[in-house]
C-alpha positions in Angstrom: 0.1 -35.6 21.7 0.5 -37.0 25.2 3.9 -35.4 25.6 2.5 -32.0 24.6 -0.2 -32.2 27.2 2.4 -33.2 29.8 4.6 -30.3 28.8 1.7 -27.8 29.1 0.9 -29.2 32.5 4.5 -28.9 33.6 4.6 -25.3 32.4 1.4 -24.4 34.3 2.8 -26.2 37.4 6.1 -24.3 37.4 4.4 -20.9 36.7 1.8 -21.5 39.4 4.5 -22.4 42.0 6.4 -19.2 41.1 3.3 -17.1 41.7 2.5 -19.0 44.9 6.0 -18.7 46.4 7.0 -15.2 45.2 3.9 -13.2 44.4 5.5 -9.7 45.0 8.6 -10.6 43.0 6.4 -11.8 40.1 4.4 -8.6 40.1 7.7 -6.6 40.0 9.0 -8.7 37.2 5.8 -8.2 35.2 6.0 -4.4 35.7 9.6 -4.5 34.4 8.6 -6.6 31.4 5.9 -4.1 30.6 8.6 -1.4 30.2 10.7 -3.4 27.7 10.6 -2.5 24.0 8.5 -4.7 21.7 11.5 -5.8 19.7 13.4 -6.9 22.8 10.4 -9.0 23.9 10.0 -10.5 20.5 13.8 -11.4 20.3 13.7 -12.9 23.8 10.5 -14.9 22.9 12.1 -16.2 19.7 15.3 -17.2 21.5 13.4 -19.1 24.2 11.3 -20.8 21.5 14.4 -22.0 19.6 16.1 -23.2 22.8 12.9 -25.1 23.8 12.6 -26.6 20.3 16.2 -27.9 20.4 15.8 -29.3 23.9 12.6 -31.2 22.8 14.3 -32.3 19.6 17.4 -33.5 21.4 15.5 -35.7 23.9 13.0 -37.0 21.3 15.5 -38.2 18.8 
């Protein structure tokens, strides 16, 4: 459970730094994400989830 909380904190830290350092680029990126088809977003999200799962699995074994 402790690792999950650390992972969420790290995610929030990285995302916050990106918004703080590159606010206009992040706005442009979000506008372009809004234009993507739902299936492409779903496929990308699933791909990142699987990659993240395997990274965690590899380092936890």
